[in-house]
PDB file of N, CA, C and O in Angstrom:
ATOM      1  N   MET A   1      -5.221 123.001  45.424  1.00  0.00           N
ATOM      2  CA  MET A   1      -6.645 123.232  45.248  1.00  0.00           C
ATOM      3  C   MET A   1      -7.287 121.957  44.722  1.00  0.00           C
ATOM      4  O   MET A   1      -6.660 121.159  44.025  1.00  0.00           O
ATOM      5  N   ARG A   2      -8.539 121.793  45.075  1.00  0.00           N
ATOM      6  CA  ARG A   2      -9.308 120.657  44.592  1.00  0.00           C
ATOM      7  C   ARG A   2     -10.204 121.101  43.452  1.00  0.00           C
ATOM      8  O   ARG A   2     -10.601 122.264  43.377  1.00  0.00           O
ATOM      9  N   ILE A   3     -10.516 120.175  42.573  1.00  0.00           N
ATOM     10  CA  ILE A   3     -11.437 120.433  41.471  1.00  0.00           C
ATOM     11  C   ILE A   3     -12.808 119.915  41.877  1.00  0.00           C
ATOM     12  O   ILE A   3     -12.940 118.789  42.356  1.00  0.00           O
ATOM     13  N   ILE A   4     -13.839 120.757  41.678  1.00  0.00           N
ATOM     14  CA  ILE A   4     -15.213 120.355  41.958  1.00  0.00           C
ATOM     15  C   ILE A   4     -16.067 120.663  40.735  1.00  0.00           C
ATOM     16  O   ILE A   4     -15.688 121.478  39.893  1.00  0.00           O
ATOM     17  N   THR A   5     -17.215 120.009  40.641  1.00  0.00           N
ATOM     18  CA  THR A   5     -18.167 120.262  39.568  1.00  0.00           C
ATOM     19  C   THR A   5     -19.370 120.979  40.159  1.00  0.00           C
ATOM     20  O   THR A   5     -19.922 120.555  41.174  1.00  0.00           O
ATOM     21  N   VAL A   6     -19.770 122.069  39.515  1.00  0.00           N
ATOM     22  CA  VAL A   6     -20.902 122.864  39.993  1.00  0.00           C
ATOM     23  C   VAL A   6     -21.806 123.166  38.810  1.00  0.00           C
ATOM     24  O   VAL A   6     -21.332 123.565  37.746  1.00  0.00           O
ATOM     25  N   LYS A   7     -23.106 122.975  38.993  1.00  0.00           N
ATOM     26  CA  LYS A   7     -24.077 123.346  37.961  1.00  0.00           C
ATOM     27  C   LYS A   7     -24.555 124.759  38.252  1.00  0.00           C
ATOM     28  O   LYS A   7     -24.966 125.063  39.372  1.00  0.00           O
ATOM     29  N   ILE A   8     -24.501 125.627  37.237  1.00  0.00           N
ATOM     30  CA  ILE A   8     -24.964 127.006  37.399  1.00  0.00           C
ATOM     31  C   ILE A   8     -25.852 127.377  36.216  1.00  0.00           C
ATOM     32  O   ILE A   8     -25.717 126.804  35.135  1.00  0.00           O
ATOM     33  N   PRO A   9     -26.754 128.327  36.413  1.00  0.00           N
ATOM     34  CA  PRO A   9     -27.596 128.782  35.306  1.00  0.00           C
ATOM     35  C   PRO A   9     -26.750 129.415  34.192  1.00  0.00           C
ATOM     36  O   PRO A   9     -25.676 129.961  34.444  1.00  0.00           O
ATOM     37  N   GLU A  10     -27.246 129.329  32.993  1.00  0.00           N
ATOM     38  CA  GLU A  10     -26.553 129.879  31.828  1.00  0.00           C
ATOM     39  C   GLU A  10     -26.252 131.371  32.001  1.00  0.00           C
ATOM     40  O   GLU A  10     -25.193 131.840  31.583  1.00  0.00           O
ATOM     41  N   THR A  11     -27.168 132.111  32.610  1.00  0.00           N
ATOM     42  CA  THR A  11     -26.942 133.551  32.789  1.00  0.00           C
ATOM     43  C   THR A  11     -25.744 133.822  33.696  1.00  0.00           C
ATOM     44  O   THR A  11     -25.023 134.797  33.488  1.00  0.00           O
ATOM     45  N   TYR A  12     -25.521 132.966  34.703  1.00  0.00           N
ATOM     46  CA  TYR A  12     -24.347 133.127  35.565  1.00  0.00           C
ATOM     47  C   TYR A  12     -23.077 132.895  34.765  1.00  0.00           C
ATOM     48  O   TYR A  12     -22.098 133.628  34.905  1.00  0.00           O
ATOM     49  N   LEU A  13     -23.102 131.868  33.923  1.00  0.00           N
ATOM     50  CA  LEU A  13     -21.935 131.569  33.095  1.00  0.00           C
ATOM     51  C   LEU A  13     -21.641 132.734  32.147  1.00  0.00           C
ATOM     52  O   LEU A  13     -20.484 133.105  31.953  1.00  0.00           O
ATOM     53  N   GLU A  14     -22.683 133.301  31.565  1.00  0.00           N
ATOM     54  CA  GLU A  14     -22.497 134.455  30.681  1.00  0.00           C
ATOM     55  C   GLU A  14     -21.892 135.632  31.446  1.00  0.00           C
ATOM     56  O   GLU A  14     -21.010 136.321  30.935  1.00  0.00           O
ATOM     57  N   GLY A  15     -22.363 135.858  32.660  1.00  0.00           N
ATOM     58  CA  GLY A  15     -21.804 136.926  33.484  1.00  0.00           C
ATOM     59  C   GLY A  15     -20.339 136.684  33.802  1.00  0.00           C
ATOM     60  O   GLY A  15     -19.530 137.611  33.759  1.00  0.00           O
ATOM     61  N   LEU A  16     -19.991 135.434  34.125  1.00  0.00           N
ATOM     62  CA  LEU A  16     -18.586 135.102  34.391  1.00  0.00           C
ATOM     63  C   LEU A  16     -17.728 135.355  33.162  1.00  0.00           C
ATOM     64  O   LEU A  16     -16.636 135.914  33.262  1.00  0.00           O
ATOM     65  N   GLU A  17     -18.227 134.940  32.000  1.00  0.00           N
ATOM     66  CA  GLU A  17     -17.489 135.163  30.750  1.00  0.00           C
ATOM     67  C   GLU A  17     -17.261 136.654  30.510  1.00  0.00           C
ATOM     68  O   GLU A  17     -16.183 137.058  30.073  1.00  0.00           O
ATOM     69  N   GLU A  18     -18.266 137.462  30.793  1.00  0.00           N
ATOM     70  CA  GLU A  18     -18.119 138.905  30.598  1.00  0.00           C
ATOM     71  C   GLU A  18     -17.055 139.480  31.530  1.00  0.00           C
ATOM     72  O   GLU A  18     -16.251 140.314  31.113  1.00  0.00           O
ATOM     73  N   LEU A  19     -17.047 139.039  32.792  1.00  0.00           N
ATOM     74  CA  LEU A  19     -16.020 139.506  33.731  1.00  0.00           C
ATOM     75  C   LEU A  19     -14.617 139.161  33.237  1.00  0.00           C
ATOM     76  O   LEU A  19     -13.687 139.953  33.387  1.00  0.00           O
ATOM     77  N   VAL A  20     -14.474 137.987  32.652  1.00  0.00           N
ATOM     78  CA  VAL A  20     -13.172 137.584  32.102  1.00  0.00           C
ATOM     79  C   VAL A  20     -12.860 138.415  30.858  1.00  0.00           C
ATOM     80  O   VAL A  20     -11.736 138.892  30.699  1.00  0.00           O
ATOM     81  N   ASN A  21     -13.841 138.589  29.980  1.00  0.00           N
ATOM     82  CA  ASN A  21     -13.621 139.337  28.738  1.00  0.00           C
ATOM     83  C   ASN A  21     -13.244 140.794  28.970  1.00  0.00           C
ATOM     84  O   ASN A  21     -12.467 141.359  28.201  1.00  0.00           O
ATOM     85  N   ILE A  22     -13.785 141.411  30.022  1.00  0.00           N
ATOM     86  CA  ILE A  22     -13.441 142.813  30.289  1.00  0.00           C
ATOM     87  C   ILE A  22     -12.159 142.936  31.110  1.00  0.00           C
ATOM     88  O   ILE A  22     -11.699 144.040  31.400  1.00  0.00           O
ATOM     89  N   GLY A  23     -11.587 141.789  31.480  1.00  0.00           N
ATOM     90  CA  GLY A  23     -10.302 141.808  32.168  1.00  0.00           C
ATOM     91  C   GLY A  23     -10.367 141.912  33.680  1.00  0.00           C
ATOM     92  O   GLY A  23      -9.337 142.089  34.330  1.00  0.00           O
ATOM     93  N   ARG A  24     -11.555 141.804  34.248  1.00  0.00           N
ATOM     94  CA  ARG A  24     -11.676 141.882  35.717  1.00  0.00           C
ATOM     95  C   ARG A  24     -11.034 140.670  36.379  1.00  0.00           C
ATOM     96  O   ARG A  24     -10.427 140.789  37.443  1.00  0.00           O
ATOM     97  N   TYR A  25     -11.164 139.516  35.757  1.00  0.00           N
ATOM     98  CA  TYR A  25     -10.550 138.277  36.234  1.00  0.00           C
ATOM     99  C   TYR A  25      -9.862 137.598  35.066  1.00  0.00           C
ATOM    100  O   TYR A  25     -10.227 137.803  33.909  1.00  0.00           O
ATOM    101  N   THR A  26      -8.866 136.787  35.381  1.00  0.00           N
ATOM    102  CA  THR A  26      -8.127 136.103  34.317  1.00  0.00           C
ATOM    103  C   THR A  26      -8.811 134.822  33.872  1.00  0.00           C
ATOM    104  O   THR A  26      -8.506 134.299  32.800  1.00  0.00           O
ATOM    105  N   SER A  27      -9.738 134.307  34.684  1.00  0.00           N
ATOM    106  CA  SER A  27     -10.456 133.078  34.331  1.00  0.00           C
ATOM    107  C   SER A  27     -11.775 133.017  35.096  1.00  0.00           C
ATOM    108  O   SER A  27     -11.979 133.729  36.080  1.00  0.00           O
ATOM    109  N   ARG A  28     -12.661 132.149  34.618  1.00  0.00           N
ATOM    110  CA  ARG A  28     -13.916 131.936  35.343  1.00  0.00           C
ATOM    111  C   ARG A  28     -13.630 131.370  36.727  1.00  0.00           C
ATOM    112  O   ARG A  28     -14.279 131.742  37.704  1.00  0.00           O
ATOM    113  N   SER A  29     -12.659 130.473  36.804  1.00  0.00           N
ATOM    114  CA  SER A  29     -12.313 129.874  38.097  1.00  0.00           C
ATOM    115  C   SER A  29     -11.889 130.933  39.101  1.00  0.00           C
ATOM    116  O   SER A  29     -12.277 130.878  40.268  1.00  0.00           O
ATOM    117  N   GLU A  30     -11.102 131.887  38.654  1.00  0.00           N
ATOM    118  CA  GLU A  30     -10.656 132.956  39.548  1.00  0.00           C
ATOM    119  C   GLU A  30     -11.853 133.767  40.050  1.00  0.00           C
ATOM    120  O   GLU A  30     -11.923 134.108  41.231  1.00  0.00           O
ATOM    121  N   ALA A  31     -12.784 134.072  39.158  1.00  0.00           N
ATOM    122  CA  ALA A  31     -13.971 134.839  39.546  1.00  0.00           C
ATOM    123  C   ALA A  31     -14.828 134.054  40.542  1.00  0.00           C
ATOM    124  O   ALA A  31     -15.347 134.623  41.503  1.00  0.00           O
ATOM    125  N   ILE A  32     -14.974 132.761  40.313  1.00  0.00           N
ATOM    126  CA  ILE A  32     -15.763 131.925  41.220  1.00  0.00           C
ATOM    127  C   ILE A  32     -15.087 131.835  42.580  1.00  0.00           C
ATOM    128  O   ILE A  32     -15.759 131.930  43.608  1.00  0.00           O
ATOM    129  N   ARG A  33     -13.773 131.654  42.605  1.00  0.00           N
ATOM    130  CA  ARG A  33     -13.052 131.606  43.884  1.00  0.00           C
ATOM    131  C   ARG A  33     -13.220 132.916  44.654  1.00  0.00           C
ATOM    132  O   ARG A  33     -13.415 132.905  45.870  1.00  0.00           O
ATOM    133  N   ALA A  34     -13.144 134.039  43.947  1.00  0.00           N
ATOM    134  CA  ALA A  34     -13.310 135.342  44.604  1.00  0.00           C
ATOM    135  C   ALA A  34     -14.721 135.479  45.180  1.00  0.00           C
ATOM    136  O   ALA A  34     -14.897 135.984  46.289  1.00  0.00           O
ATOM    137  N   ALA A  35     -15.718 135.032  44.426  1.00  0.00           N
ATOM    138  CA  ALA A  35     -17.101 135.122  44.904  1.00  0.00           C
ATOM    139  C   ALA A  35     -17.323 134.242  46.132  1.00  0.00           C
ATOM    140  O   ALA A  35     -17.987 134.655  47.084  1.00  0.00           O
ATOM    141  N   ILE A  36     -16.771 133.039  46.110  1.00  0.00           N
ATOM    142  CA  ILE A  36     -16.913 132.139  47.258  1.00  0.00           C
ATOM    143  C   ILE A  36     -16.182 132.710  48.463  1.00  0.00           C
ATOM    144  O   ILE A  36     -16.709 132.689  49.575  1.00  0.00           O
ATOM    145  N   ARG A  37     -14.972 133.220  48.250  1.00  0.00           N
ATOM    146  CA  ARG A  37     -14.206 133.824  49.346  1.00  0.00           C
ATOM    147  C   ARG A  37     -14.991 134.970  49.975  1.00  0.00           C
ATOM    148  O   ARG A  37     -15.104 135.050  51.199  1.00  0.00           O
ATOM    149  N   ASP A  38     -15.537 135.864  49.136  1.00  0.00           N
ATOM    150  CA  ASP A  38     -16.283 137.014  49.653  1.00  0.00           C
ATOM    151  C   ASP A  38     -17.536 136.573  50.408  1.00  0.00           C
ATOM    152  O   ASP A  38     -17.873 137.160  51.436  1.00  0.00           O
ATOM    153  N   LEU A  39     -18.231 135.545  49.910  1.00  0.00           N
ATOM    154  CA  LEU A  39     -19.407 135.027  50.598  1.00  0.00           C
ATOM    155  C   LEU A  39     -19.030 134.457  51.956  1.00  0.00           C
ATOM    156  O   LEU A  39     -19.692 134.740  52.955  1.00  0.00           O
ATOM    157  N   LEU A  40     -17.974 133.658  52.002  1.00  0.00           N
ATOM    158  CA  LEU A  40     -17.548 133.067  53.271  1.00  0.00           C
ATOM    159  C   LEU A  40     -17.135 134.136  54.271  1.00  0.00           C
ATOM    160  O   LEU A  40     -17.484 134.054  55.449  1.00  0.00           O
ATOM    161  N   LYS A  41     -16.395 135.138  53.810  1.00  0.00           N
ATOM    162  CA  LYS A  41     -15.988 136.215  54.715  1.00  0.00           C
ATOM    163  C   LYS A  41     -17.209 136.946  55.256  1.00  0.00           C
ATOM    164  O   LYS A  41     -17.280 137.225  56.452  1.00  0.00           O
ATOM    165  N   LYS A  42     -18.165 137.258  54.396  1.00  0.00           N
ATOM    166  CA  LYS A  42     -19.367 137.979  54.815  1.00  0.00           C
ATOM    167  C   LYS A  42     -20.181 137.140  55.791  1.00  0.00           C
ATOM    168  O   LYS A  42     -20.554 137.623  56.860  1.00  0.00           O
ATOM    169  N   GLU A  43     -20.456 135.907  55.441  1.00  0.00           N
ATOM    170  CA  GLU A  43     -21.283 135.045  56.283  1.00  0.00           C
ATOM    171  C   GLU A  43     -20.603 134.757  57.617  1.00  0.00           C
ATOM    172  O   GLU A  43     -21.256 134.800  58.659  1.00  0.00           O
ATOM    173  N   LEU A  44     -19.334 134.471  57.602  1.00  0.00           N
ATOM    174  CA  LEU A  44     -18.634 134.149  58.840  1.00  0.00           C
ATOM    175  C   LEU A  44     -18.443 135.389  59.698  1.00  0.00           C
ATOM    176  O   LEU A  44     -18.496 135.300  60.924  1.00  0.00           O
ATOM    177  N   TRP A  45     -18.221 136.551  59.074  1.00  0.00           N
ATOM    178  CA  TRP A  45     -18.090 137.792  59.834  1.00  0.00           C
ATOM    179  C   TRP A  45     -19.412 138.118  60.518  1.00  0.00           C
ATOM    180  O   TRP A  45     -19.432 138.471  61.697  1.00  0.00           O
ATOM    181  N   GLU A  46     -20.512 138.001  59.784  1.00  0.00           N
ATOM    182  CA  GLU A  46     -21.825 138.272  60.366  1.00  0.00           C
ATOM    183  C   GLU A  46     -22.100 137.313  61.512  1.00  0.00           C
ATOM    184  O   GLU A  46     -22.635 137.716  62.545  1.00  0.00           O
ATOM    185  N   MET A  47     -21.743 136.057  61.338  1.00  0.00           N
ATOM    186  CA  MET A  47     -22.005 135.058  62.358  1.00  0.00           C
ATOM    187  C   MET A  47     -21.196 135.350  63.617  1.00  0.00           C
ATOM    188  O   MET A  47     -21.713 135.226  64.727  1.00  0.00           O
ATOM    189  N   SER A  48     -19.934 135.735  63.455  1.00  0.00           N
ATOM    190  CA  SER A  48     -19.099 135.970  64.631  1.00  0.00           C
ATOM    191  C   SER A  48     -19.422 137.301  65.309  1.00  0.00           C
ATOM    192  O   SER A  48     -19.228 137.437  66.517  1.00  0.00           O
ATOM    193  N   SER A  49     -19.915 138.290  64.545  1.00  0.00           N
ATOM    194  CA  SER A  49     -20.228 139.582  65.152  1.00  0.00           C
ATOM    195  C   SER A  49     -21.636 139.621  65.734  1.00  0.00           C
ATOM    196  O   SER A  49     -21.935 140.458  66.586  1.00  0.00           O
ATOM    197  N   ASN A  50     -22.504 138.714  65.275  1.00  0.00           N
ATOM    198  CA  ASN A  50     -23.882 138.672  65.755  1.00  0.00           C
ATOM    199  C   ASN A  50     -24.330 137.217  65.846  1.00  0.00           C
ATOM    200  O   ASN A  50     -25.023 136.739  64.947  1.00  0.00           O
ATOM    201  N   PRO A  51     -23.958 136.501  66.901  1.00  0.00           N
ATOM    202  CA  PRO A  51     -24.259 135.077  67.007  1.00  0.00           C
ATOM    203  C   PRO A  51     -25.743 134.747  66.944  1.00  0.00           C
ATOM    204  O   PRO A  51     -26.089 133.618  66.597  1.00  0.00           O
ATOM    205  N   ALA A  52     -26.624 135.669  67.259  1.00  0.00           N
ATOM    206  CA  ALA A  52     -28.057 135.386  67.249  1.00  0.00           C
ATOM    207  C   ALA A  52     -28.707 135.727  65.914  1.00  0.00           C
ATOM    208  O   ALA A  52     -29.934 135.700  65.812  1.00  0.00           O
ATOM    209  N   SER A  53     -27.926 136.046  64.893  1.00  0.00           N
ATOM    210  CA  SER A  53     -28.499 136.460  63.610  1.00  0.00           C
ATOM    211  C   SER A  53     -29.092 135.276  62.864  1.00  0.00           C
ATOM    212  O   SER A  53     -28.891 134.123  63.247  1.00  0.00           O
ATOM    213  N   ASP A  54     -29.823 135.568  61.796  1.00  0.00           N
ATOM    214  CA  ASP A  54     -30.398 134.536  60.942  1.00  0.00           C
ATOM    215  C   ASP A  54     -29.326 133.728  60.233  1.00  0.00           C
ATOM    216  O   ASP A  54     -29.595 132.621  59.767  1.00  0.00           O
ATOM    217  N   HIS A  55     -28.113 134.264  60.143  1.00  0.00           N
ATOM    218  CA  HIS A  55     -27.031 133.586  59.442  1.00  0.00           C
ATOM    219  C   HIS A  55     -26.235 132.661  60.357  1.00  0.00           C
ATOM    220  O   HIS A  55     -25.210 132.119  59.942  1.00  0.00           O
ATOM    221  N   ASP A  56     -26.682 132.476  61.575  1.00  0.00           N
ATOM    222  CA  ASP A  56     -25.948 131.640  62.529  1.00  0.00           C
ATOM    223  C   ASP A  56     -26.068 130.179  62.128  1.00  0.00           C
ATOM    224  O   ASP A  56     -27.162 129.619  62.078  1.00  0.00           O
ATOM    225  N   HIS A  57     -24.927 129.579  61.846  1.00  0.00           N
ATOM    226  CA  HIS A  57     -24.891 128.177  61.451  1.00  0.00           C
ATOM    227  C   HIS A  57     -24.249 127.324  62.527  1.00  0.00           C
ATOM    228  O   HIS A  57     -23.858 126.191  62.247  1.00  0.00           O
ATOM    229  N   GLY A  58     -24.125 127.831  63.764  1.00  0.00           N
ATOM    230  CA  GLY A  58     -23.696 127.030  64.882  1.00  0.00           C
ATOM    231  C   GLY A  58     -22.223 127.019  65.204  1.00  0.00           C
ATOM    232  O   GLY A  58     -21.812 126.225  66.049  1.00  0.00           O
ATOM    233  N   GLY A  59     -21.399 127.845  64.589  1.00  0.00           N
ATOM    234  CA  GLY A  59     -19.971 127.863  64.885  1.00  0.00           C
ATOM    235  C   GLY A  59     -19.650 128.777  66.045  1.00  0.00           C
ATOM    236  O   GLY A  59     -20.419 129.683  66.368  1.00  0.00           O
ATOM    237  N   GLU A  60     -18.523 128.540  66.663  1.00  0.00           N
ATOM    238  CA  GLU A  60     -18.062 129.398  67.747  1.00  0.00           C
ATOM    239  C   GLU A  60     -17.303 130.589  67.166  1.00  0.00           C
ATOM    240  O   GLU A  60     -16.583 130.415  66.183  1.00  0.00           O
ATOM    241  N   PRO A  61     -17.430 131.792  67.731  1.00  0.00           N
ATOM    242  CA  PRO A  61     -16.731 132.969  67.211  1.00  0.00           C
ATOM    243  C   PRO A  61     -15.225 132.779  67.098  1.00  0.00           C
ATOM    244  O   PRO A  61     -14.625 133.256  66.135  1.00  0.00           O
ATOM    245  N   GLU A  62     -14.593 132.093  68.057  1.00  0.00           N
ATOM    246  CA  GLU A  62     -13.143 131.904  67.987  1.00  0.00           C
ATOM    247  C   GLU A  62     -12.764 131.110  66.743  1.00  0.00           C
ATOM    248  O   GLU A  62     -11.765 131.410  66.090  1.00  0.00           O
ATOM    249  N   GLU A  63     -13.564 130.094  66.416  1.00  0.00           N
ATOM    250  CA  GLU A  63     -13.302 129.301  65.222  1.00  0.00           C
ATOM    251  C   GLU A  63     -13.450 130.158  63.977  1.00  0.00           C
ATOM    252  O   GLU A  63     -12.654 130.042  63.046  1.00  0.00           O
ATOM    253  N   ASN A  64     -14.456 131.014  63.951  1.00  0.00           N
ATOM    254  CA  ASN A  64     -14.701 131.861  62.793  1.00  0.00           C
ATOM    255  C   ASN A  64     -13.562 132.837  62.563  1.00  0.00           C
ATOM    256  O   ASN A  64     -13.206 133.113  61.418  1.00  0.00           O
ATOM    257  N   MET A  65     -12.984 133.363  63.636  1.00  0.00           N
ATOM    258  CA  MET A  65     -11.877 134.296  63.469  1.00  0.00           C
ATOM    259  C   MET A  65     -10.698 133.600  62.808  1.00  0.00           C
ATOM    260  O   MET A  65     -10.011 134.207  61.987  1.00  0.00           O
ATOM    261  N   GLY A  66     -10.449 132.343  63.146  1.00  0.00           N
ATOM    262  CA  GLY A  66      -9.380 131.592  62.506  1.00  0.00           C
ATOM    263  C   GLY A  66      -9.652 131.394  61.029  1.00  0.00           C
ATOM    264  O   GLY A  66      -8.745 131.512  60.205  1.00  0.00           O
ATOM    265  N   ILE A  67     -10.895 131.093  60.691  1.00  0.00           N
ATOM    266  CA  ILE A  67     -11.265 130.917  59.294  1.00  0.00           C
ATOM    267  C   ILE A  67     -11.119 132.237  58.557  1.00  0.00           C
ATOM    268  O   ILE A  67     -10.612 132.260  57.436  1.00  0.00           O
ATOM    269  N   ASN A  68     -11.554 133.343  59.165  1.00  0.00           N
ATOM    270  CA  ASN A  68     -11.422 134.648  58.515  1.00  0.00           C
ATOM    271  C   ASN A  68      -9.968 134.990  58.241  1.00  0.00           C
ATOM    272  O   ASN A  68      -9.657 135.562  57.196  1.00  0.00           O
ATOM    273  N   LYS A  69      -9.061 134.648  59.167  1.00  0.00           N
ATOM    274  CA  LYS A  69      -7.642 134.904  58.934  1.00  0.00           C
ATOM    275  C   LYS A  69      -7.141 134.103  57.745  1.00  0.00           C
ATOM    276  O   LYS A  69      -6.377 134.622  56.931  1.00  0.00           O
ATOM    277  N   ARG A  70      -7.565 132.831  57.629  1.00  0.00           N
ATOM    278  CA  ARG A  70      -7.155 132.011  56.485  1.00  0.00           C
ATOM    279  C   ARG A  70      -7.715 132.593  55.195  1.00  0.00           C
ATOM    280  O   ARG A  70      -7.020 132.620  54.179  1.00  0.00           O
ATOM    281  N   LEU A  71      -8.965 133.061  55.219  1.00  0.00           N
ATOM    282  CA  LEU A  71      -9.556 133.654  54.024  1.00  0.00           C
ATOM    283  C   LEU A  71      -8.819 134.921  53.626  1.00  0.00           C
ATOM    284  O   LEU A  71      -8.619 135.167  52.437  1.00  0.00           O
ATOM    285  N   ASP A  72      -8.412 135.731  54.600  1.00  0.00           N
ATOM    286  CA  ASP A  72      -7.658 136.941  54.290  1.00  0.00           C
ATOM    287  C   ASP A  72      -6.345 136.591  53.605  1.00  0.00           C
ATOM    288  O   ASP A  72      -5.955 137.251  52.641  1.00  0.00           O
ATOM    289  N   ARG A  73      -5.661 135.567  54.088  1.00  0.00           N
ATOM    290  CA  ARG A  73      -4.391 135.171  53.467  1.00  0.00           C
ATOM    291  C   ARG A  73      -4.625 134.671  52.051  1.00  0.00           C
ATOM    292  O   ARG A  73      -3.873 135.023  51.142  1.00  0.00           O
ATOM    293  N   SER A  74      -5.667 133.847  51.845  1.00  0.00           N
ATOM    294  CA  SER A  74      -5.895 133.283  50.522  1.00  0.00           C
ATOM    295  C   SER A  74      -6.393 134.335  49.542  1.00  0.00           C
ATOM    296  O   SER A  74      -6.242 134.164  48.333  1.00  0.00           O
ATOM    297  N   SER A  75      -6.986 135.424  50.037  1.00  0.00           N
ATOM    298  CA  SER A  75      -7.509 136.442  49.134  1.00  0.00           C
ATOM    299  C   SER A  75      -6.402 137.085  48.316  1.00  0.00           C
ATOM    300  O   SER A  75      -6.651 137.558  47.207  1.00  0.00           O
ATOM    301  N   ARG A  76      -5.194 137.111  48.841  1.00  0.00           N
ATOM    302  CA  ARG A  76      -4.081 137.675  48.083  1.00  0.00           C
ATOM    303  C   ARG A  76      -3.757 136.826  46.866  1.00  0.00           C
ATOM    304  O   ARG A  76      -3.187 137.322  45.894  1.00  0.00           O
ATOM    305  N   VAL A  77      -4.113 135.563  46.914  1.00  0.00           N
ATOM    306  CA  VAL A  77      -3.818 134.661  45.810  1.00  0.00           C
ATOM    307  C   VAL A  77      -4.799 134.868  44.668  1.00  0.00           C
ATOM    308  O   VAL A  77      -4.398 134.826  43.505  1.00  0.00           O
ATOM    309  N   VAL A  78      -6.086 135.091  44.971  1.00  0.00           N
ATOM    310  CA  VAL A  78      -7.095 135.115  43.927  1.00  0.00           C
ATOM    311  C   VAL A  78      -7.551 136.513  43.517  1.00  0.00           C
ATOM    312  O   VAL A  78      -8.191 136.659  42.476  1.00  0.00           O
ATOM    313  N   ARG A  79      -7.248 137.523  44.290  1.00  0.00           N
ATOM    314  CA  ARG A  79      -7.715 138.869  43.954  1.00  0.00           C
ATOM    315  C   ARG A  79      -6.852 139.469  42.847  1.00  0.00           C
ATOM    316  O   ARG A  79      -5.624 139.463  42.933  1.00  0.00           O
ATOM    317  N   LEU A  80      -7.492 139.977  41.829  1.00  0.00           N
ATOM    318  CA  LEU A  80      -6.794 140.600  40.709  1.00  0.00           C
ATOM    319  C   LEU A  80      -6.748 142.100  40.937  1.00  0.00           C
ATOM    320  O   LEU A  80      -7.786 142.730  41.141  1.00  0.00           O
ATOM    321  N   THR A  81      -5.559 142.675  40.905  1.00  0.00           N
ATOM    322  CA  THR A  81      -5.411 144.116  41.061  1.00  0.00           C
ATOM    323  C   THR A  81      -5.348 144.751  39.680  1.00  0.00           C
ATOM    324  O   THR A  81      -4.482 144.414  38.873  1.00  0.00           O
ATOM    325  N   LEU A  82      -6.263 145.667  39.414  1.00  0.00           N
ATOM    326  CA  LEU A  82      -6.293 146.337  38.099  1.00  0.00           C
ATOM    327  C   LEU A  82      -5.610 147.673  38.174  1.00  0.00           C
ATOM    328  O   LEU A  82      -5.533 148.384  37.172  1.00  0.00           O
TER     329      LEU A  82
END
């Protein structure tokens, strides 16, 4: 994994801390990875199922299916089972 720097509003950070404190995620990083994974899956799924949608960013459906498969595999790494 690569390390990146992201600026977020204080309220987002407080929300992340709460998710960690209640035990939903083991770290803020884990929660952020899960949120990014879910966003990518949603956006790419919408794009591949409806190429003419507002979410179309110009990718081919075949490429998106490959990305979705990779996201599904990586989700097992970051998803916390309670």
